[in-house]
C-alpha positions in Angstrom: -60.9 0.1 19.0 -57.8 0.1 16.7 -57.0 -3.6 14.8 -53.8 -4.9 16.5 -52.0 -8.0 17.6 -49.6 -9.2 19.7 -47.3 -11.7 18.2 -45.3 -13.8 20.2 -41.6 -14.1 19.1 -39.1 -17.4 20.1 -36.2 -15.2 21.7 -33.1 -15.7 23.7 -35.8 -15.6 26.7 -38.9 -18.1 25.4 -41.6 -18.7 27.4 -44.5 -21.0 27.0 -46.8 -17.9 26.0 -43.8 -17.5 23.0 -44.3 -21.0 22.0 -47.9 -20.9 21.6 -47.8 -17.5 20.0 -45.1 -18.5 17.7 -47.1 -20.1 14.5 -48.9 -17.2 14.7 -45.9 -15.1 13.6 -44.8 -18.1 10.9 -41.8 -18.9 12.9 -42.4 -21.8 14.6 -40.3 -23.9 11.9 -38.1 -23.8 9.1 -40.3 -25.6 6.5 -44.0 -25.6 5.6 -45.8 -28.9 5.9 -48.8 -29.6 3.7 -50.7 -30.5 7.7 -49.7 -27.1 8.9 -51.3 -24.9 5.9 -54.1 -26.9 5.9 -54.6 -26.9 9.3 -54.8 -22.9 8.8 -57.7 -22.8 6.6 -58.0 -22.3 2.7 -58.1 -18.3 2.9 -54.7 -18.2 5.2 -52.5 -20.6 3.2 -50.8 -18.1 0.9 -50.4 -15.7 4.1 -48.9 -18.7 5.9 -47.0 -19.9 3.6 -45.4 -16.3 3.2 -44.9 -15.6 7.1 -43.4 -19.1 7.0 -40.5 -17.7 4.5 -40.0 -15.0 6.3 -36.4 -15.0 7.9 -35.9 -15.0 11.8 -32.3 -13.6 12.6 -30.8 -10.5 10.8 -27.7 -13.1 10.1 -30.6 -15.2 7.7 -32.2 -11.9 6.6 -30.6 -11.5 2.7 -29.6 -8.2 1.4 -29.9 -4.7 3.1 -26.3 -4.9 3.9 -26.2 -1.6 5.1 -29.4 -1.3 6.9 -28.5 -4.4 8.1 -25.1 -3.4 9.6 -26.4 -0.6 11.4 -29.7 -2.3 12.8 -27.7 -5.0 14.1 -25.4 -2.0 16.4 -28.3 -0.6 17.3 -30.0 -3.9 19.2 -26.4 -5.3 20.4 -25.8 -2.5 22.0 -29.5 -1.6 23.7 -29.0 -5.4 24.8 -25.4 -4.8 26.1 -27.0 -2.0 28.2 -30.1 -4.1 29.0 -32.5 -1.1 28.0 -35.3 -1.2 25.1 -33.4 0.5 21.5 -34.0 3.7 20.1 -37.3 4.0 18.3 -36.8 2.8 14.0 -38.5 4.0 11.1 -38.1 1.8 8.1 -38.9 3.4 4.8 -39.2 2.1 1.0 -41.2 0.5 -1.4 -43.8 -2.4 -1.1 -42.1 -6.2 -0.4 -38.9 -5.3 0.7 -38.7 -6.6 3.9 -40.0 -3.7 6.2 -42.4 -6.0 8.5 -39.5 -8.9 8.2 -37.4 -6.7 10.0 -39.7 -5.7 12.2 -40.3 -8.8 13.5 -36.6 -9.7 13.5 -35.9 -6.5 16.2 -38.5 -8.5 18.4 -37.0 -11.6 18.2 -33.5 -10.4 18.6 -34.5 -8.6 21.8 -36.1 -11.5 22.8 -39.6 -9.6 23.3 -43.0 -10.1 21.7 -44.4 -7.9 19.0 -47.3 -5.9 18.5 -48.7 -4.9 15.4 -51.4 -2.3 13.9 -51.6 0.2 11.2 -52.1 3.9 10.8 -55.1 3.3 8.9 -56.6 1.3 11.9 -55.7 4.0 14.2 -58.3 6.8 13.3 -58.6 8.6 17.3 -56.3 9.3 19.9 -58.1 7.2 22.2 -57.6 3.7 19.8 -53.6 4.5 20.0 -53.9 5.5 24.2 -55.7 2.0 24.3 -52.9 0.0 22.5 -49.9 2.0 24.5 -51.1 1.6 27.7 -51.4 -2.1 27.7 -48.0 -2.2 26.1 -45.8 -4.2 28.6 -42.1 -3.4 29.4 -39.4 -3.7 26.4 -42.2 -5.0 23.9 -42.1 -3.5 20.0 -44.5 -2.1 18.8 -45.0 -2.4 15.0 -46.8 0.9 12.8 -47.4 -0.2 9.3 -48.0 2.6 6.7 -47.2 5.1 9.9 -47.4 8.2 7.4 -51.5 7.2 7.4 -52.1 8.3 10.8 -54.4 10.2 11.9 -53.2 13.9 13.3 -54.9 13.4 16.9 -53.4 10.3 17.5 -49.8 11.4 16.0 -49.8 14.2 18.6 -50.4 11.7 21.4 -47.3 9.3 19.7 -45.1 12.3 20.3 -45.4 12.3 23.7 -45.1 8.5 24.1 -42.3 7.9 22.5 -40.5 10.7 23.9 -41.5 11.1 27.4 -43.1 7.5 27.6 -46.6 8.6 28.9 -49.7 9.3 27.5 -52.2 11.8 28.7 -55.9 10.3 29.4 -58.4 13.3 28.9 -61.7 13.2 31.4 -64.6 14.9 30.8 -65.6 17.3 28.2 -65.4 20.9 28.0 -64.5 23.2 30.5 -64.5 20.7 33.4 -62.2 18.4 31.3 -58.8 17.5 32.5 -55.6 15.1 31.7 -54.6 12.8 33.7 -50.9 11.4 32.9 -50.3 7.9 32.8 -46.9 6.8 32.5 -46.1 3.8 30.2 -43.0 1.6 30.3 -40.5 1.9 28.2 -41.0 0.3 24.5 -39.9 0.4 21.4 -41.5 1.8 18.2 -41.2 0.3 15.0 -42.8 2.4 12.2 -42.9 1.6 8.0 -43.9 3.8 5.3 -43.8 3.8 1.6 -44.1 7.2 1.8 -41.7 9.1 4.1 -42.2 12.6 2.8 -45.6 12.4 4.3 -44.2 12.2 7.5 -44.5 15.1 9.7 -41.0 16.3 11.0 -42.0 15.9 14.7 -42.9 12.5 14.5 -39.8 11.8 11.8 -37.0 13.3 14.4 -38.2 11.1 17.4 -37.1 8.1 15.5 -33.4 7.5 16.8 -32.7 5.1 13.8 -33.9 5.4 10.1 -33.4 3.0 7.4 -34.3 3.2 3.8 -34.8 -0.4 2.1 -33.6 -0.5 -1.7 -34.7 -2.8 -4.9 -32.7 -6.0 -4.4 -29.7 -6.9 -6.9 -30.5 -10.3 -9.2 -27.4 -12.2 -7.2 -30.1 -11.6 -4.0 -33.2 -12.3 -4.9 -31.0 -15.7 -6.3 -30.4 -16.7 -2.5 -34.1 -15.6 -1.6 -35.5 -17.9 -4.1 -33.3 -20.5 -3.8 -33.9 -20.5 0.5 -37.2 -19.7 -0.2 -37.5 -23.3 -2.1 -35.9 -25.2 0.3 -38.7 -24.3 3.3 -41.2 -25.2 0.8 -39.3 -28.5 0.2 -39.4 -28.0 -3.2 -35.9 -27.5 -4.5 -34.9 -25.1 -7.3 -32.7 -25.3 -10.6 -30.0 -22.7 -10.0 -30.8 -21.7 -13.7 -34.5 -21.6 -12.7 -33.4 -19.4 -9.9 -31.7 -16.7 -11.9 -34.8 -16.6 -14.3 -36.7 -16.1 -11.3 -34.6 -13.5 -10.2 -34.2 -11.2 -13.1 -38.0 -11.3 -13.2 -38.9 -10.5 -9.9 -38.7 -6.3 -10.5 -35.9 -6.5 -7.8 -38.8 -6.9 -4.6 -38.7 -10.6 -2.4 -42.3 -10.6 -2.4 -42.4 -10.8 -6.0 -40.0 -13.4 -6.2 -41.2 -15.9 -3.6 -45.0 -15.3 -5.3 -43.2 -16.7 -8.3 -42.0 -19.1 -6.8 -45.1 -20.5 -5.8 -46.5 -20.3 -9.2 -43.7 -22.1 -10.5 -44.5 -24.9 -8.1 -47.9 -24.9 -9.1 -46.9 -25.6 -12.6 -44.3 -27.6 -12.0 -47.0 -29.5 -9.7 -50.1 -29.5 -12.0 -48.6 -29.9 -15.8 -44.7 -30.7 -15.0 -42.8 -33.7 -13.8 -42.6 -32.0 -10.0 -39.1 -30.5 -10.8 -38.6 -26.9 -11.0 -36.5 -26.7 -13.9 -36.0 -24.0 -16.0 -38.4 -25.3 -18.3 -40.8 -25.2 -15.7 -39.9 -21.9 -14.6 -40.4 -20.0 -18.4 -43.2 -21.8 -18.8 -45.2 -21.0 -15.6 -44.1 -17.6 -16.4 -45.6 -17.7 -19.8 -49.0 -18.5 -18.1 -49.5 -16.1 -15.7 -48.1 -13.3 -18.2 -44.7 -11.9 -17.0 -42.1 -11.4 -19.7 -38.9 -11.4 -19.3 -38.4 -8.1 -17.5 -40.7 -8.7 -14.9 -43.9 -6.7 -16.9 -47.1 -8.0 -16.3 -50.4 -7.3 -17.9 -50.8 -4.0 -16.2 -47.4 -2.8 -17.3 -47.8 -4.3 -20.9 -51.4 -2.5 -21.8 -49.9 0.7 -20.5 -46.7 0.7 -22.8 -48.7 -0.7 -25.5 -51.2 1.7 -25.2 -49.3 5.0 -25.1 -46.9 3.1 -28.1 -49.8 2.5 -30.3 -52.3 4.6 -29.7 -50.8 8.1 -28.9 -47.9 7.6 -31.0 -45.8 7.4 -27.6 -47.0 10.4 -25.7 -47.2 12.6 -24.1 -50.6 12.0 -22.9 -52.2 12.7 -19.4 -51.9 10.4 -16.5 -56.0 10.1 -16.8 -56.3 9.7 -20.7 -53.4 6.9 -20.1 -55.6 5.2 -17.3 -59.1 5.5 -18.9 -57.5 3.8 -21.9 -56.2 0.2 -20.3 -59.7 0.5 -18.1 -58.0 0.9 -14.8 -57.6 3.7 -12.3 -55.6 6.8 -12.1 -54.0 5.9 -9.1 -53.5 2.3 -9.6 -51.2 2.8 -12.9 -49.3 5.9 -11.3 -48.8 3.7 -8.0 -48.5 0.2 -9.3 -47.2 0.1 -13.1 -45.6 3.7 -13.7 -42.6 3.0 -11.0 -41.4 0.3 -12.5 -42.0 1.2 -15.5 -39.6 4.5 -15.2 -37.2 2.8 -13.1 -36.6 0.4 -16.0 -36.2 3.6 -18.7 -39.3 2.4 -20.6 -41.8 5.6 -19.7 -40.7 9.2 -19.0 -42.9 11.1 -16.8 -42.6 15.5 -18.5 -44.6 18.3 -17.9 -46.9 17.2 -21.1 -47.6 13.6 -19.5 -46.2 10.4 -20.1 -43.7 9.0 -22.8 -42.8 6.3 -24.0 -39.2 6.0 -24.7 -37.1 4.0 -27.2 -36.3 0.8 -25.1 -40.3 0.4 -25.0 -40.7 0.7 -28.1 -38.5 -1.9 -28.7 -39.5 -4.1 -25.5 -42.4 -4.4 -27.6 -40.9 -5.0 -30.7 -42.4 -2.0 -32.6 -40.4 0.7 -34.4 -40.8 4.0 -33.2 -42.6 6.6 -35.1 -39.8 9.1 -37.1 -39.4 12.6 -35.9 -41.2 15.4 -37.1 -40.1 17.8 -39.7 -38.9 21.1 -39.2 -38.9 24.0 -42.0 -35.1 23.8 -41.7 -34.9 20.4 -42.9 -33.2 20.0 -46.4 -35.1 18.3 -49.1 
């Protein structure tokens, strides 16, 4: 069976089960207490802290103004008609708030959220079991929807469009399909690679929103709000420092905030000021541009061992002791976006900005036969 969970969210029509489930969604209250984290267990402390920092409504959601306004229009129109909204597809890099927006959608609609993921659904029967147990108006969130198995994908086409599934009974020539009607529901799909979604599936979503990286001032608001929820006020200069090193991603900003809180608690005087922020980020090897150990290892290897490139991705990955996919999906996108690395048909190359950031002198351009003496 597929790995799924039902998360109840307090909405306009709360019920007894919603109150019991709200802790699992991380929306029970506006603060993270020590007792609550300890009760969650050592293995779940980080997850509970991150969940509790999630905003509960579109008004509290920082950034993504265009997507927020468009989504608000879709949801309020559906509430006015008393019908479930169109299916929603959210795309964008990881850590920008796709899962949070799915929770907010369910919260705004006053219903519960059913959570699953594409890799967890390997067979059509897995998806049929999830769909057949949905209640009217529920929100089904499918993370990494581009990784759905093909049979499950084809079953989802019919379910999204006609609200029915065909249950196959028997095998071979004696098999027959029994149509099973489904109550109206809303699918919220999240993907980091929208290009891998087949056109028939993508066209069945009534609203598609793409999430972009956050500006520094938006991340300042994110970490300031999170620090307030954690009960550890953050200095304005420290918030600005964290925002500048968070790679435009709220998830990274909140993670760095928790590490600064750790440093202030263990090695500082408990206050999260600029000195504590810089000291903590130095301990965790996050530099002024937000580059971590892997990013700097890739750049350093490219500049010092290969004279700035070009060099093949697999060779570069072997040099830094990582898998090719790790370098390509974790380090490379940010390095390219910041103008520190270039991708050419011959391989990866270091830009002048990479040499300057590492404090190295770029090599002199090679001479030609036509250079004057």
